VEXDREN-2710 file (C-alpha; in Angstrom, 1 decimal):
% VEXDREN-2710
k/r/px/py/pz
1/UNK/-27.1/35.5/-20.2
2/UNK/-28.1/35.2/-23.7
3/UNK/-28.3/32.4/-26.6
4/UNK/-26.5/32.9/-29.3
5/UNK/-25.4/31.3/-33.0
6/UNK/-21.6/31.7/-31.7
7/UNK/-19.0/30.6/-29.0
8/UNK/-17.3/33.2/-26.9
9/UNK/-13.6/31.5/-27.2
10/UNK/-10.3/32.7/-25.7
11/UNK/-7.4/33.4/-28.1
12/UNK/-3.9/31.2/-29.0
13/UNK/-2.2/34.4/-28.0
14/UNK/-4.0/34.1/-24.6
15/UNK/-3.4/30.6/-24.0
16/UNK/0.0/30.8/-25.4
17/UNK/0.8/34.1/-23.7
18/UNK/2.8/35.1/-20.7
19/UNK/0.4/34.3/-18.3
20/UNK/-0.5/30.7/-19.6
21/UNK/2.1/29.7/-21.5
22/UNK/4.2/27.7/-18.3
23/UNK/0.9/25.8/-17.7
24/UNK/0.0/25.2/-21.2
25/UNK/3.8/23.4/-21.8
26/UNK/3.4/21.4/-18.4
27/UNK/-0.1/20.1/-19.7
28/UNK/0.7/19.7/-23.0
29/UNK/4.1/18.3/-22.2
30/UNK/2.7/15.1/-19.8
31/UNK/0.3/14.2/-22.5
32/UNK/3.0/13.8/-24.8
33/UNK/5.3/12.3/-22.7
34/UNK/3.0/9.7/-22.5
35/UNK/1.7/9.1/-25.8
36/UNK/5.6/9.2/-26.9
37/UNK/6.2/6.5/-24.5
38/UNK/3.3/4.4/-25.6
39/UNK/4.2/4.2/-29.1
40/UNK/8.0/4.1/-28.7
41/UNK/8.6/0.4/-28.6
42/UNK/6.8/-0.6/-31.9
43/UNK/10.2/0.3/-33.6
44/UNK/12.3/-0.1/-30.5
45/UNK/11.2/-3.5/-29.1
46/UNK/13.3/-5.8/-31.9
47/UNK/16.9/-4.2/-30.8
48/UNK/15.5/-4.6/-27.2
49/UNK/14.7/-8.4/-27.6
50/UNK/18.3/-9.0/-29.6
51/UNK/19.9/-7.6/-26.9
52/UNK/18.5/-8.5/-23.5
53/UNK/16.2/-11.5/-24.8
54/UNK/12.4/-12.3/-23.9
55/UNK/11.0/-12.6/-27.1
56/UNK/8.3/-14.7/-25.4
57/UNK/7.4/-11.4/-23.5
58/UNK/7.4/-9.1/-26.6
59/UNK/3.7/-8.4/-26.4
60/UNK/3.6/-7.3/-22.5
61/UNK/5.7/-5.2/-22.9
62/UNK/2.6/-2.8/-24.6
63/UNK/0.1/-4.7/-22.4
64/UNK/1.4/-4.3/-19.0
65/UNK/1.9/-0.1/-19.9
66/UNK/-1.6/0.1/-21.1
67/UNK/-3.1/-1.7/-18.1
68/UNK/-1.2/0.2/-15.7
69/UNK/-1.9/3.7/-17.8
70/UNK/-6.2/2.8/-17.1
71/UNK/-6.1/1.8/-13.7
72/UNK/-3.8/5.1/-12.6
73/UNK/-6.7/7.0/-14.7
74/UNK/-9.1/6.6/-12.5
75/UNK/-7.3/8.0/-9.4
76/UNK/-6.8/10.9/-11.4
77/UNK/-9.9/13.2/-9.8
78/UNK/-8.9/12.2/-6.0
79/UNK/-5.7/12.9/-6.2
80/UNK/-5.8/16.3/-8.0
81/UNK/-8.6/16.9/-5.3
82/UNK/-6.0/15.6/-2.3
83/UNK/-2.9/17.5/-3.6
84/UNK/-3.6/19.9/-6.2
85/UNK/-2.1/20.7/-9.4
86/UNK/1.7/21.5/-8.4
87/UNK/2.2/18.2/-6.1
88/UNK/0.2/15.8/-8.1
89/UNK/2.5/16.7/-11.6
90/UNK/5.5/16.8/-9.3
91/UNK/4.7/13.1/-8.0
92/UNK/3.5/12.0/-11.6
93/UNK/6.8/12.6/-13.1
94/UNK/9.2/11.4/-10.3
95/UNK/7.3/8.0/-10.3
96/UNK/7.6/8.2/-14.4
97/UNK/11.1/9.1/-14.5
98/UNK/12.0/6.4/-12.1
99/UNK/10.4/3.9/-14.5
100/UNK/12.1/5.2/-17.4
101/UNK/15.3/5.0/-15.5
102/UNK/14.3/1.3/-15.0
103/UNK/13.8/0.7/-18.4
104/UNK/17.0/2.2/-19.4
105/UNK/18.9/-0.2/-16.8
106/UNK/16.8/-3.2/-17.4
107/UNK/19.6/-6.3/-17.5
108/UNK/16.3/-8.6/-18.1
109/UNK/12.9/-8.7/-20.2
110/UNK/11.2/-9.2/-16.6
111/UNK/12.8/-6.0/-15.3
112/UNK/11.9/-4.1/-18.1
113/UNK/8.7/-5.0/-17.5
114/UNK/8.9/-3.7/-14.1
115/UNK/9.7/-0.7/-15.0
116/UNK/6.8/-0.3/-18.0
117/UNK/4.0/-0.7/-15.3
118/UNK/5.9/2.2/-13.3
119/UNK/5.8/4.3/-16.0
120/UNK/2.4/3.3/-17.7
121/UNK/0.9/3.8/-13.8
122/UNK/2.6/7.5/-13.7
123/UNK/1.9/7.9/-17.4
124/UNK/-1.9/7.2/-17.0
125/UNK/-1.4/9.8/-14.2
126/UNK/0.1/12.9/-16.6
127/UNK/-1.8/12.2/-19.2
128/UNK/-5.4/12.4/-17.0
129/UNK/-3.9/15.3/-15.3
130/UNK/-3.7/16.8/-18.5
131/UNK/-7.5/17.5/-19.0
132/UNK/-8.2/17.9/-15.4
133/UNK/-6.1/20.9/-14.8
134/UNK/-7.4/22.3/-18.0
135/UNK/-10.4/22.5/-15.8
136/UNK/-9.1/23.7/-12.9
137/UNK/-6.4/26.0/-14.0
138/UNK/-7.5/27.6/-16.9
139/UNK/-10.5/29.8/-17.7
140/UNK/-13.6/28.3/-19.4
141/UNK/-13.1/30.1/-22.8
142/UNK/-9.7/28.5/-23.0
143/UNK/-11.2/25.3/-22.7
144/UNK/-11.2/24.5/-26.4
145/UNK/-8.2/25.6/-27.4
146/UNK/-6.5/24.0/-24.6
147/UNK/-8.0/20.4/-25.2
148/UNK/-6.9/20.9/-29.0
149/UNK/-3.3/21.5/-27.7
150/UNK/-3.3/18.5/-25.1
151/UNK/-5.0/16.2/-27.6
152/UNK/-2.7/17.3/-30.1
153/UNK/0.2/15.6/-28.2
154/UNK/-1.4/12.1/-29.3
155/UNK/-1.0/12.8/-32.9
156/UNK/2.8/14.3/-31.7
157/UNK/3.5/10.9/-30.1
158/UNK/1.9/8.9/-32.8
159/UNK/4.9/10.2/-35.1
160/UNK/7.6/10.6/-32.4
161/UNK/7.2/7.3/-30.6
162/UNK/7.5/5.4/-33.8
163/UNK/9.9/7.5/-35.5
164/UNK/12.5/8.1/-32.1
165/UNK/11.9/4.3/-31.4
166/UNK/13.3/3.6/-35.1
167/UNK/16.2/6.0/-34.7
168/UNK/17.3/4.8/-31.8
169/UNK/17.2/1.2/-33.1
170/UNK/19.1/1.9/-36.0
171/UNK/22.2/2.9/-34.1
172/UNK/21.8/0.4/-31.7
173/UNK/21.2/2.0/-28.8
174/UNK/17.4/1.3/-27.5
175/UNK/18.4/2.2/-23.3
176/UNK/19.4/6.0/-24.5
177/UNK/15.6/6.1/-25.9
178/UNK/14.2/5.3/-22.4
179/UNK/17.3/7.9/-20.7
180/UNK/16.1/10.3/-23.3
181/UNK/12.4/10.3/-21.7
182/UNK/13.9/10.6/-18.0
183/UNK/16.1/13.8/-19.2
184/UNK/12.6/15.9/-20.4
185/UNK/10.9/14.4/-17.4
186/UNK/13.6/16.0/-15.2
187/UNK/13.0/19.4/-17.6
188/UNK/9.6/19.1/-17.0
189/UNK/9.2/19.0/-13.3
190/UNK/11.5/21.7/-13.2
191/UNK/8.8/24.1/-14.7
192/UNK/5.8/23.1/-12.5
193/UNK/6.7/25.3/-9.5
194/UNK/6.3/27.9/-11.5
195/UNK/3.5/27.1/-13.8
196/UNK/0.9/25.7/-11.8
197/UNK/-1.0/26.7/-8.7
198/UNK/-0.3/24.7/-5.3
199/UNK/-4.1/24.5/-4.7
200/UNK/-7.2/26.4/-5.8
201/UNK/-8.5/28.2/-2.9
202/UNK/-12.2/26.6/-3.7
203/UNK/-10.0/23.3/-3.4
204/UNK/-8.6/23.9/0.1
205/UNK/-9.3/20.9/1.9
206/UNK/-11.4/19.1/-0.2
207/UNK/-10.5/15.2/-0.4
208/UNK/-12.5/12.3/-2.7
209/UNK/-12.2/8.6/-2.2
210/UNK/-10.3/6.5/-4.6
211/UNK/-12.6/4.7/-7.0
212/UNK/-11.5/0.9/-5.9
213/UNK/-14.3/-1.4/-7.5
214/UNK/-14.0/0.7/-10.4
215/UNK/-10.6/0.6/-10.8
216/UNK/-10.2/-3.1/-10.5
217/UNK/-13.0/-3.5/-13.1
218/UNK/-11.5/-1.0/-15.5
219/UNK/-8.3/-2.6/-15.1
220/UNK/-9.4/-5.6/-15.5
221/UNK/-10.8/-5.1/-18.4
222/UNK/-7.9/-4.0/-20.3
223/UNK/-6.2/-6.7/-19.6
224/UNK/-8.4/-8.8/-20.8
225/UNK/-8.4/-7.2/-23.9
226/UNK/-4.8/-6.7/-24.3
227/UNK/-4.1/-10.5/-23.7
228/UNK/-6.9/-11.0/-26.3
229/UNK/-4.4/-9.5/-29.1
230/UNK/-1.5/-11.9/-28.2
231/UNK/-1.7/-14.7/-30.8
232/UNK/-3.3/-17.8/-29.7
233/UNK/-6.8/-20.0/-30.5
234/UNK/-9.5/-18.0/-32.0
235/UNK/-11.6/-19.5/-29.1
236/UNK/-9.7/-18.3/-26.4
237/UNK/-9.3/-14.9/-28.5
238/UNK/-12.8/-14.3/-28.6
239/UNK/-13.6/-15.7/-24.9
240/UNK/-10.9/-12.1/-23.8
241/UNK/-12.8/-10.4/-25.9
242/UNK/-16.4/-11.3/-24.3
243/UNK/-14.7/-11.0/-20.8
244/UNK/-13.5/-7.5/-21.6
245/UNK/-16.8/-6.3/-22.3
246/UNK/-18.7/-8.0/-19.7
247/UNK/-16.2/-6.2/-17.3
248/UNK/-16.9/-2.8/-18.8
249/UNK/-20.5/-2.9/-18.2
250/UNK/-20.1/-4.3/-14.6
251/UNK/-18.0/-1.4/-14.8
252/UNK/-20.8/1.1/-16.0
253/UNK/-23.4/-0.6/-13.5
254/UNK/-21.0/-0.4/-10.6
255/UNK/-19.7/3.1/-10.9
256/UNK/-23.1/4.4/-11.3
257/UNK/-24.2/3.2/-7.7
258/UNK/-20.8/4.1/-5.9
259/UNK/-20.4/7.4/-3.8
260/UNK/-16.3/7.2/-5.6
261/UNK/-16.8/7.1/-9.0
262/UNK/-14.9/7.2/-12.3
263/UNK/-17.4/9.0/-14.2
264/UNK/-19.8/12.0/-13.3
265/UNK/-23.2/11.4/-12.1
266/UNK/-24.5/13.6/-15.3
267/UNK/-23.2/10.8/-17.7
268/UNK/-26.0/8.0/-16.0
269/UNK/-28.6/10.7/-16.5
270/UNK/-30.3/11.9/-19.6
271/UNK/-28.3/14.2/-21.8
272/UNK/-25.7/14.2/-24.0
273/UNK/-22.2/13.6/-22.1
274/UNK/-22.4/9.7/-22.7
275/UNK/-22.8/10.3/-25.8
276/UNK/-19.7/12.8/-25.8
277/UNK/-17.6/9.9/-24.1
278/UNK/-18.7/7.5/-26.3
279/UNK/-17.9/9.4/-29.5
280/UNK/-14.2/10.3/-27.7
281/UNK/-13.8/6.5/-27.4
282/UNK/-14.8/5.3/-30.9
283/UNK/-12.7/7.7/-32.3
284/UNK/-9.6/7.3/-30.3
285/UNK/-9.8/3.2/-30.6
286/UNK/-10.0/3.7/-34.4
287/UNK/-6.5/5.9/-34.0
288/UNK/-4.9/2.6/-32.8
289/UNK/-5.0/1.0/-36.3
290/UNK/-2.0/3.5/-37.0
291/UNK/-0.1/0.7/-34.2
292/UNK/0.8/-1.6/-37.5
293/UNK/1.5/1.2/-40.2
294/UNK/5.4/0.7/-39.5
295/UNK/5.1/-2.9/-39.8
296/UNK/3.3/-2.7/-43.1
297/UNK/5.2/-0.1/-44.3
298/UNK/8.6/-2.7/-43.9
299/UNK/6.3/-5.6/-45.1
300/UNK/4.6/-4.3/-48.1
301/UNK/6.8/-1.6/-49.3
302/UNK/10.0/-2.9/-48.1
303/UNK/10.8/0.7/-46.2
304/UNK/13.5/0.3/-44.0
305/UNK/12.8/0.9/-40.3
306/UNK/13.3/4.5/-39.8
307/UNK/11.2/5.3/-42.8
308/UNK/8.2/3.0/-41.9
309/UNK/8.6/4.7/-38.5
310/UNK/8.1/8.1/-40.3
311/UNK/5.2/7.0/-42.0
312/UNK/2.8/7.3/-38.7
313/UNK/3.4/11.1/-39.4
314/UNK/0.5/11.5/-41.7
315/UNK/-1.9/10.5/-39.0
316/UNK/-0.1/12.6/-36.9
317/UNK/0.0/16.1/-39.2
318/UNK/-4.1/15.1/-39.8
319/UNK/-4.8/15.0/-36.4
320/UNK/-2.6/18.3/-35.0
321/UNK/-3.5/20.8/-37.8
322/UNK/-7.0/19.8/-37.8
323/UNK/-7.5/20.5/-34.2
324/UNK/-5.9/23.8/-34.2
325/UNK/-8.1/24.6/-37.1
326/UNK/-11.0/23.5/-35.7
327/UNK/-10.5/24.5/-32.4
328/UNK/-10.7/28.5/-33.6
329/UNK/-14.3/27.8/-34.9
330/UNK/-16.8/30.1/-33.1
331/UNK/-20.4/29.5/-35.3
332/UNK/-22.1/27.0/-33.4
333/UNK/-23.6/25.5/-36.7
334/UNK/-20.2/24.9/-38.0
335/UNK/-19.0/23.1/-34.8
336/UNK/-21.8/20.9/-34.7
337/UNK/-21.3/19.9/-38.3
338/UNK/-17.4/19.0/-38.0
339/UNK/-18.1/17.2/-34.9
340/UNK/-21.2/14.9/-36.5
341/UNK/-19.4/14.5/-39.7
342/UNK/-16.1/13.4/-37.5
343/UNK/-16.9/9.5/-37.3
344/UNK/-17.3/9.4/-41.4
345/UNK/-14.4/11.8/-42.2
346/UNK/-12.1/9.0/-40.4
347/UNK/-14.0/6.1/-41.9
348/UNK/-13.3/7.1/-45.3
349/UNK/-9.4/7.6/-44.3
350/UNK/-9.6/4.3/-43.3
351/UNK/-11.7/2.7/-46.1
352/UNK/-8.9/4.2/-48.4
353/UNK/-6.3/2.7/-46.3
354/UNK/-7.9/-0.8/-46.8
355/UNK/-8.0/-0.7/-50.5
356/UNK/-4.9/0.5/-51.0
357/UNK/-2.7/-2.5/-49.0
358/UNK/-1.1/-4.5/-52.3
359/UNK/2.1/-6.4/-51.5
360/UNK/5.3/-4.8/-53.0
361/UNK/3.7/-1.4/-52.9
362/UNK/5.2/1.4/-55.2
363/UNK/6.1/5.0/-54.4
364/UNK/2.8/6.2/-55.8
365/UNK/1.0/4.0/-53.6
366/UNK/2.4/4.6/-50.4
367/UNK/1.6/8.8/-51.4
368/UNK/-2.2/7.0/-51.0
369/UNK/-1.3/5.4/-47.6
370/UNK/-0.1/9.1/-46.6
371/UNK/-3.2/10.9/-48.0
372/UNK/-5.5/8.2/-46.1
373/UNK/-3.6/8.4/-42.8
374/UNK/-4.1/12.5/-43.5
375/UNK/-7.5/11.8/-43.7
376/UNK/-7.9/9.5/-40.9
377/UNK/-5.7/12.1/-38.4
378/UNK/-8.4/14.5/-39.7
379/UNK/-11.3/12.8/-38.6
380/UNK/-9.9/13.1/-35.3
381/UNK/-8.7/16.6/-35.2
382/UNK/-11.9/18.3/-35.9
383/UNK/-14.0/17.2/-33.2
384/UNK/-11.9/16.4/-30.0
385/UNK/-11.6/19.9/-28.7
386/UNK/-15.2/20.6/-29.1
387/UNK/-16.6/17.3/-27.4
388/UNK/-13.5/17.8/-25.0
389/UNK/-14.8/21.1/-23.9
390/UNK/-18.4/20.3/-23.9
391/UNK/-17.7/17.1/-21.3
392/UNK/-16.1/19.8/-19.1
393/UNK/-18.7/22.0/-19.1
394/UNK/-21.5/19.9/-18.5
395/UNK/-21.5/19.7/-14.7
396/UNK/-22.4/23.2/-12.5
397/UNK/-20.5/21.6/-9.8
398/UNK/-17.4/22.0/-9.5
399/UNK/-15.9/18.5/-8.0
400/UNK/-18.2/16.7/-10.5
401/UNK/-17.1/19.3/-13.3
402/UNK/-13.3/18.3/-12.1
403/UNK/-14.5/14.3/-12.2
404/UNK/-15.8/15.4/-16.0
405/UNK/-12.4/16.5/-17.3
406/UNK/-10.8/13.9/-15.5
407/UNK/-13.0/11.0/-17.1
408/UNK/-11.8/12.0/-20.7
409/UNK/-8.7/10.5/-20.2
410/UNK/-10.0/7.7/-18.6
411/UNK/-12.4/7.0/-21.4
412/UNK/-9.8/7.7/-23.8
413/UNK/-7.3/5.0/-22.3
414/UNK/-9.4/2.3/-22.2
415/UNK/-10.9/2.7/-25.5
416/UNK/-7.4/2.9/-26.5
417/UNK/-6.5/-0.6/-24.6
418/UNK/-9.6/-2.0/-26.7
419/UNK/-8.5/-0.5/-30.0
420/UNK/-4.9/-2.0/-29.6
421/UNK/-6.5/-5.6/-28.6
422/UNK/-9.0/-5.2/-31.4
423/UNK/-5.7/-4.2/-34.0
424/UNK/-3.8/-7.4/-32.5
425/UNK/-6.9/-9.4/-32.7
426/UNK/-7.5/-8.8/-36.2
427/UNK/-4.2/-9.0/-37.3
428/UNK/-3.0/-12.3/-35.9
429/UNK/-6.1/-14.0/-37.2
430/UNK/-5.4/-12.9/-40.6
431/UNK/-2.1/-13.7/-41.7
432/UNK/1.5/-12.4/-40.6
433/UNK/1.3/-8.4/-41.2
434/UNK/0.6/-9.5/-45.2
435/UNK/-1.9/-7.4/-47.7
436/UNK/-4.6/-9.4/-46.6
437/UNK/-4.3/-8.9/-42.7
438/UNK/-3.7/-4.9/-43.8
439/UNK/-6.6/-4.8/-45.7
440/UNK/-8.8/-6.6/-42.8
441/UNK/-7.4/-4.0/-40.6
442/UNK/-7.7/-1.1/-41.9
443/UNK/-11.8/-2.4/-42.8
444/UNK/-12.7/-3.6/-39.6
445/UNK/-11.5/0.0/-38.1
446/UNK/-13.4/1.7/-40.5
447/UNK/-16.2/0.2/-39.9
448/UNK/-15.6/1.2/-36.3
449/UNK/-15.2/4.4/-37.0
450/UNK/-18.5/4.9/-38.7
451/UNK/-20.4/3.6/-35.6
452/UNK/-19.1/6.8/-34.0
453/UNK/-21.5/9.0/-36.3
454/UNK/-25.1/7.9/-34.2
455/UNK/-22.7/9.0/-30.6
456/UNK/-21.7/12.1/-32.5
457/UNK/-25.0/13.1/-34.0
458/UNK/-26.4/12.3/-30.1
459/UNK/-23.8/14.4/-28.4
460/UNK/-24.4/17.8/-30.7
461/UNK/-28.1/17.1/-31.2
462/UNK/-29.9/20.0/-29.8
463/UNK/-26.6/21.9/-28.9
464/UNK/-27.1/25.3/-27.8
465/UNK/-24.5/27.6/-26.9
466/UNK/-24.6/30.3/-23.7
467/UNK/-22.6/33.5/-24.1
468/UNK/-19.9/33.5/-21.3
469/UNK/-19.6/37.3/-19.8
END
């Protein structure tokens, strides 16, 4: 094999052709279910609380979902090794469907929270399997485009979730939103036996232990940061944030030493893998500013809930469109350039969003918001498929490669939880959804995104591409 200035990749026709269409649909659909469900409650919860009460538990609907997702995501590699792609997906989809039905039928907020825990745990598995099974079921030539397809579902979720929630809330049918998820889950489960293999031949009989210590530390960190976003005194908020950071630091120490780990051993050695994960994490955390776009649309521009929910489509369009375009790049220099620049592009979009936040926003100002959010989405999309494919190919050992692929989702979820918690803290400490709070939110997240440029540079520095036969 020889080094070359171009990357040899598969085509979209191969990925979406008859041979791989079923697998691609399942991989992308699982992540779409998780992402849509995560953002669904943004527009749905006011109607839910008006119906069944429980306003004091409002923030916990998202918190328990994220925490359960992070905990479950740490078990993806072990579950895939034990059960194989087909049974792993069927198990996760079955539990997700049951959780969705429980939410749809919940007579009280307490039981709704129980359903959200079940949804979160199964959703964390689905999101993680989306990346891990790319490594197991598709050839390396298709990893970049498959990663683009799967991660684009996060962009779709940021649009479909708030928009669908707004539509169901508008017609007073919040329970049917969860019922819709249950129906979609059943439809996908029917496709799984035809789309995914039961087990790869080289994985027969393999087993991995569940990383219990890492699971507990990451789950506790996600809980601490999520709780920090709930309104309270500044001192308590800072304490929870510090505790979350300390628990993540403890996780890194423990995960490096235990046999059953979440991150591959390669991530702790000299090399770019840790910087790939850090770049992915910072980009994901910065997207969480989009959680408050529907709120600011209603408060600052006096938009109706449905219109405000659709405002988030701008980030989704930028994310999805740029991923499809970027995943088709083949020249090494161009790929390295877009990965390195991605955090700065995202920071530029968030900065524009920050300076354009005003009370009583006009149609022209709303147009600027759309442009700013689109640029923010582009910053995520141009880098994500390449970083994901690089991470998947970072290990020679098949078992460690599967762990590296599954860890992409774990990093994504824990950093998403940190981003959501930080967004809540910034908004709660700076008013109640007015222009000042909006400016602070987007400004802080612009700085967070810009910090990723160091990691993105180190992730791609000296990047060489080896042509695959």
